[in-house]
N, C-alpha and C positions, 0 to 999 in steps of 0.2 A: 435446480440450481442453470442460471445462464450464467455466461464472462463476461465480463467487459477484456474487451481486449485490448482498451488500451491500461488491463490489471495483470493481465498473461503473459506468466515467467514461465521460457520460452525453456522447458528440462526437458536434459537429455533423454530419447530415449532409443531403446533397447528392442530389439526381438529375439525371442533366442524358441530353437525350433530343435525339437528330437527329425533328425529326419536323413536319407541317403542326398546323394548330390542331384543335386536342383536338375530339371529335365530346360535345357538351353531355353525354351518360351519361356519356362516362367522363369528363369533365371532374369533376362533381358525384362520383365513387365519388373520382377523386384529388385531390377538397379535402376526403373522408372523414376518408380515412386521415392527410391529411396535421393535420388536428383533432387524429385519435384519436395521431398520433406525437406532438404535440405535451405529453404530457404525460411524455415519456420523452427529448423532447429537440429541440435544431433541426432543423428539414427545412427546405431550401430544393430546389423543382422547381421548373429553369431549362430552358426551352423552347429549342431553338436552328433556326436555318431552313434544311429541306432544300435540298440545290442551293443553291449562295450565286451561284454563278458558273454556274448555267442552260444549262448545259449539257445533250445527250443522249448523252454519252463521259462513263459508267458511271466509270471510272478517277479521272477530271477531277471529278466530284460530291461520290468517294465520298475522293477529299483534301480538295476542300475543305472538305465535313464535318469533315472530319480535321484539317482544321489548328485550325476553326471549336472545332472540342471542345478541342484541344490549349490552345490558349487563355481558356478557361472553367479549368486543373488550373492546382488548384497546386503547386510542389517537396511542401509537405507536406501534403499529399493522402494518403489510402491511395486506392482506387482499385479498384473490383471493374466489366470489365467483363462484360457479358450477351454471349457467346452459344451462333451451336449444340450449339458444335464444343465447350463448356465443361467442368469438371468437374460430372457430377451433383453434388445438394445435396437436402438434405432438410430439416427447417424449424431441429432443435437444431443443422446445419451453418451454418447461417445466424446464429443466436443466437453461436453459439459465431466464426463472423467478423468479429461483431460486438462481440463481448467483446478480445476477440486484437485490433481495429484501435484497438481501444484505448488498449490496451498497449505501440504497435507507437513512441510518443511523434507517430505520426502528427499534428494538428491537426482532418483533416472528413476521414468517408470518404462517399465519394466514386463512385454506382452509374452506369452508361454503356452509354445504352442507344442504340447507334445505329440509321443511316436501314435505305431499301428494300435498304437495297446490301450495311448491314452497314456492321460500322465501320472507318475505314481503320489499317495498319500502327501507323505512330505509336502513336497509342491501345491495341492492342492489347500494343506495345510496355511502356506506361508503367506494363500495370495491375498491380498486386500480390493479386491475385485474378482469374481466369478463370470463370464457370461458369455455366449454362444452366440453367434455371427449369423446364423440361421436353422428353423423349426429341423431344416432340408439338415440327415447328415452327410458332410462336407467332406472331400479327402485329403491330406495338406495341403499336397501345393494344389487348391482351390482356395485353404481356409487361407488361406499365407496372402494367395493379390487381393479376396479379398478385404482381410485384414487390411493391408498396405492398402489399395483405395480407401477406404471406410478409414484408415490414419491421416488419407492428404483432405481428401473432403472437410474432416473433425475440422482440420487445423482452418483448413477456406471457411466454415461455417466459425468458428474462432474470432476471426479477423476478417469478419462483412463482405467477406469475397465471392465475387456474382457462380461457381463455381455448381455452388448444392438452391438448386432453386424449387 
């Protein structure tokens, strides 16, 4: 479904990422795209501490991260999970996803990137959409940068701007 730029409601967007402190280069790119996205919508970036129980048990680690992420989600959020088993999407489909989310009655669009062992069951079940950015497996910082660029690209598509060719 194509989105009419004149009808698009600028839904606030949020990014929830499980991970340690980002590298300086990654954070600079995130800040650059946050600034660009700010022209289109409010954008919030939340980093969730990995392995909050400091355990070597992967299952316990993922469950603890899952619980921490679920605490950040509100019932009125439209939740998009990034997962290697998610639906392949192209840039125009991300633009459609943003536009469609704005028409669901949701008050915020939230993208979730899990920790090194992925997302837990609660967040996966809570998802309104599950996508993957590439058929390649990307580390979390690369996935984050790719997502930020694609969110910016999606808004330029929605607004009919020349960034996307």
